[in-house]
Structures are given as C-alpha cells and as structure tokens.
Phi, psi and omega in degrees: 000152177240130175235136181054032179081002182249138177289146174245156182303143178297142180263154177302137177083356177292145182297144174236163187229149177283165179297326178294317179296318181292319179300315180295319183290322185266343184079010176265155178278160177298323179299317179297318179299316178296319180296316179300323176291318182298320183269004173088010176284330179239126179301154178307134183277165173292162181229151174277174177300330178276010178069026174273140179295142174230131183250144178264173174297325176300318179298318181295317178296321178295320178297320177296322177297316178300314180301316180295317179297321182282307188278313184280322186255350175074024178286146174285165178297326178295317177297318180298317179301316179298316181296315181293322177297321178294320178295319178297319179295319178299322177297314179298320179293325177297317178298314180297320178300314181296330181275341181290137181253337182270140179300319180297322178294320178296319178298317179299319178297317179298321179295320178294320178297317179299321176301315180296316179296318179299320178297316178297319178298322177301315179299316181293318180295324175297317179296316179298316180299318178296319179293321178297320178297317179297317179298313180299319179297316180292321177296321178295321177297318178298316180297319178297318179295322178296318178297317179298317178300316179298317178296318180295322180292325177297317180291329178291326184278353180256000000 
C-alpha cells in the first residue's frame, strides 16, 4: 500500500501477482522486470516456495512510476534510480520524523528531507533546462525556415 506517496510494507495476505500478470498490467516485458530488479530500480520481489517471483501492488505502483519517469519525462535509468532512492530515503526520514519525540530531532529530520527534495529538484531542473534548449533550437529552425520561405517567395515574384 502507498500512503502519502510512500510505500508501506506489504501486509500478510495482501494479493501478489506473477511476473506474467505484472508484465500484462504494466506493458513491460518479463525481461525488463527482471532487469529492473537486477539494476536496483525495483527491490527484490517476494518468491514462492518454487522460487517464482511474486509482485505486490506496491511493486506495480513503483513500476508505473518508473515508466512515467522514463517515457513521459525522458529520464535515464540512472536518473530514475537516483529519484527512486531519494523517494525511498524520504520515506525512511518520514518514519524517523514520526518516531522522533524531541523538537530538535524533528527539525533535523526535516532538514535532511529538504536536502533530499533539493537534490530531486536539481535533477528535474536539469531535465527542464535541456528540454528548453531543445525547444528553443527547434523554434529557431522554424523561424529560419520562415525567413527562407519569404526570401524565396520574393525571388519568385521578381
């Protein structure tokens, strides 16, 4: 289950899914699912007695997050790993914050969370800057083509 955007530990008796079911649901291949686990994007999944992978609803939500970061936002797998690690760290810090009883300790936890958030923002801002540069370049090409078209039309009319 996910609360406040953070995964919570799987509970006993919660439904699990086979690799085939997860592949069908997410649109990812079984090979990709195994690879994501191998490179640390997806935590090791539970296993059956026969050593078959079993995925939780949390795993499926994490996979959807990976897909969105990769496909919609164009992040590399290395960037995605950093973002997910930061999200996992923020979750751990949230737990520590909730367990902290001293105000000074809570402030320290908040400062650590803010550092993590700032790092994530840096990654996103780098991506935005790259996209803005690409956009500006394409807009300049369109403007250049428009000027060329106007010049050609002037020569055609003379």
